[in-house]
C-alpha positions in Angstrom: 75.3 25.3 33.7 74.3 25.4 37.3 73.1 22.2 38.8 69.8 22.7 41.1 70.8 22.7 44.8 68.5 20.2 46.8 68.0 21.8 50.1 67.0 19.5 52.8 64.3 20.6 55.1 64.5 19.4 58.7 61.9 17.0 59.9 61.2 19.1 62.7 60.2 22.0 60.5 57.8 19.9 58.9 56.1 18.8 62.3 55.6 22.3 63.5 52.2 22.8 61.4 51.0 19.5 62.7 51.9 20.3 66.3 50.1 23.7 65.7 46.9 22.0 64.6 47.0 19.5 67.6 47.3 22.3 70.0 44.5 24.3 68.6 42.3 21.2 68.4 43.1 20.5 72.3 42.2 24.0 73.4 39.2 24.6 71.2 37.6 21.3 71.5 38.9 18.9 74.0 39.5 21.2 77.0 35.9 22.9 76.9 34.5 19.5 76.5 36.4 18.3 79.7 35.1 21.3 81.6 31.6 20.8 80.7 31.6 17.1 81.6 33.2 17.8 84.9 30.5 20.5 85.6 27.9 17.7 84.6 29.3 15.4 87.0 29.4 17.7 89.8 25.8 18.7 89.3 24.7 15.1 89.3 26.6 14.4 92.5 25.1 17.3 94.3 21.4 16.2 93.6 19.4 15.5 96.9 16.0 14.6 97.7 13.5 17.5 97.3 15.5 19.2 94.4 13.2 20.2 91.5 14.7 19.0 88.2 14.1 18.6 84.6 15.1 15.6 82.3 16.3 15.5 78.7 12.8 14.4 77.8 11.2 17.4 79.3 9.8 15.8 82.3 9.5 18.1 85.4 9.6 16.5 88.8 11.0 16.6 92.3 13.7 14.1 93.2 12.0 11.6 95.5 14.9 9.0 95.8 18.4 8.7 94.6 20.2 5.6 93.9 23.4 4.7 92.2 22.2 4.4 88.4 18.8 6.0 88.6 16.7 8.8 90.3 13.0 8.4 91.0 11.2 11.7 90.3 7.7 12.6 91.7 6.0 14.2 88.8 2.5 14.3 90.2 1.0 13.4 93.6 1.2 9.7 93.9 2.9 9.3 90.4 6.8 8.5 90.7 9.0 7.5 87.7 12.4 5.9 87.7 14.7 7.8 85.2 18.5 7.4 84.5 20.9 9.7 86.3 22.1 10.6 82.8 18.7 12.0 81.9 18.5 14.9 84.3 19.8 18.0 82.6 19.3 20.8 85.3 17.2 22.4 87.8 13.6 23.8 87.1 13.6 27.4 85.9 17.6 27.5 85.1 19.5 26.9 82.1 20.4 23.2 81.4 23.6 22.1 82.9 24.3 19.6 80.0 23.9 21.0 76.5 21.8 18.5 74.4 23.5 19.7 71.2 27.2 19.4 72.4 
């Protein structure tokens, strides 16, 4: 009677599927997220007084004053509101820079 042979599989071969999953995860999820985040940061850094923007809450206005954490928007004559920098999602009439669902 022949004894069954136990073939040992190299631990490196077992790690190949795991490495492939990590690689796919990086290229499909993490890399696009980093690119989008960089684009949003560049947009917020480039804002200047007079730009017409829209907030995540749907408020349209023009930038009246910029500080480190907030932006003052003029939404009507003699009406100004302070909003967080993160609330600004894009310029009026253009597609949002920051996706709300992502």
